[in-house]
N, C-alpha and C positions, 0 to 999 in steps of 0.2 A: 134922384132919378136918376143919375150918371152911375151909382151904383148901385141898381138898379138893372140898368141896360149893361152894364156890364155883368151881373148876372143871369139874366139872359143869357148874354152872348155863351158865357160859359157852359152857362144847362146844354144850349143851344149843341154845343161842338158834344158835347156826355153825350150825349141823345142820340146823335149822328156817329159816333164812334161804338154807343151801344149797338146801335141798327146794322153798323156791317159788319161787327162781330157775331151778333147773330145770324144776320146772311149766309157768313162764311161756316157757324153748326150745324146749321140746316143743310147746306153741303157738304159738308166734312158730315156722315150721319156714320155711326159707327152698327155696322150689324154683327148682335149682339146674342146665336143664334148655339141651339144648344148642344147642335154637332160639333159647330168649332171649338166649342168648350168640353166636350169630352173626349177633341181628338187630344186639343192637346193633353187634358188631364190624363186619359190613358200612353199618349207618350211620357210622361215623366214618371206616371206609373209603371210602367215600361225598365225603366232609368232605373229609376227607385230596385225594384225584382232584380236587377243584374247588379246590382252593387250592393245588396244583398247576401245575395249567391255569393262574389267574390271573396263580401268579406266573411260565414261561414267557412269560407274554403278555408279560407289564410284561419281563421280560429281553428278548423279542425286540424291541417298541420302541424298549426304551436300545440293543441293539446296532442296528437298523435308527436311532436319531438319531445318533450315533458314528461313523456310515458316512455321513453326509448330513455333520454337521457341518466348517466350515471353522475353518482356522488364526485369521484377518484374514476380517474380511461385513463387505458389500460394499462398504455404504458407506464405512468407512474407507477402502477403496478406491479408489472414488468422488470421497471427498474431496483423497487427497494424490494425484490423477493434477491433479484442478485445479488443486491448490495451486504441483505442480511447473509446470505451464504457466502458471500465473500467474508466478512466478519467474524463468525462461525466459524471458515475454512484455517481465514488471521490466527484468531486462536485458540485453533486445535496445533495451527502449524506450532504455532509459539510456546504454550505448552507443554508438546513433544519435544523440541529445541533444548525449551530449558532443562527438559527428564533427565537429558543426552546430558547435555553440559553440569550438570549438578553430581550426573553418576560421573563420568570423568574426575571430575573434580574431589569427589571420594576414592576414588584409584590411585589418581594424586596423589591426593591424601596420604592414604596406604604405602605405596609404594612408598616417599619418603619415608614415614615410621618405619618401617620395613627397613629401609637401609641405615637409617639414628641408628635404629636399634644394633642394627649389626656392627657400625662402626662402637658401640658399646662397648657389645660383645669384644671384641677384637682388643679394645681397650683395657677392658678388663682381667681379658686369659691373656694379655701380656703383662701386666701387673696385681697377681691379685692378694697379695700387700695391700692395696687400694681399695679392691673389693671388696676386703673384710672388717675396712674402717669404714666405708659404708655405709655397709650392713649394717655396722654397731649405730654409723648414724641414723640409720633409718630406725631402729627398735622404737628409738622414747618415742619416737612422733606417728608410726601406729598404734602405742600403745595410749596414747592423747584420744585417737579415735576412738 
C-alpha cells in the first residue's frame, strides 16, 4: 500500500508539473504567420544576392587579371635583353682585341726575324769563308728533301 501511495504521489507531482508547463505553453504562443516568414526569407535572399554579386565581381576581376597576366614580367625581359647586348659587346671587343694582339705579335716576330737576318748577313759579309762552308753544308741536306 505504501508503495502504491508513493507512486500516486509521484504521479500527482508529475501531473501538476505537466499542467504548469502546459499553461506556460499556452501563454507563450508563437505566432507563425506567413508575413513574418516571408519578410525573414526576403531579407535572407537579399543578403545572399549581395554576397553573390560581390563574389561574381571578385571572380570577374580575377579573370581579367589572369587574361592580362604574363609569364615573364617586362623588367625581366629588359634585364635579359641588356645582359645579352652586354655579352655580345664583350665578345666582339675581346675578339677584336685578340685579333689586334695577334697582328702586333706577327709584326714583332717579323721585325725580330728581319733583325736576325741582318745580323746573319753582316756576319757572313764579314766572314765570307764561313758563308761558303755554310752553303756547302746545306747542299746535302737540300738534296735529301
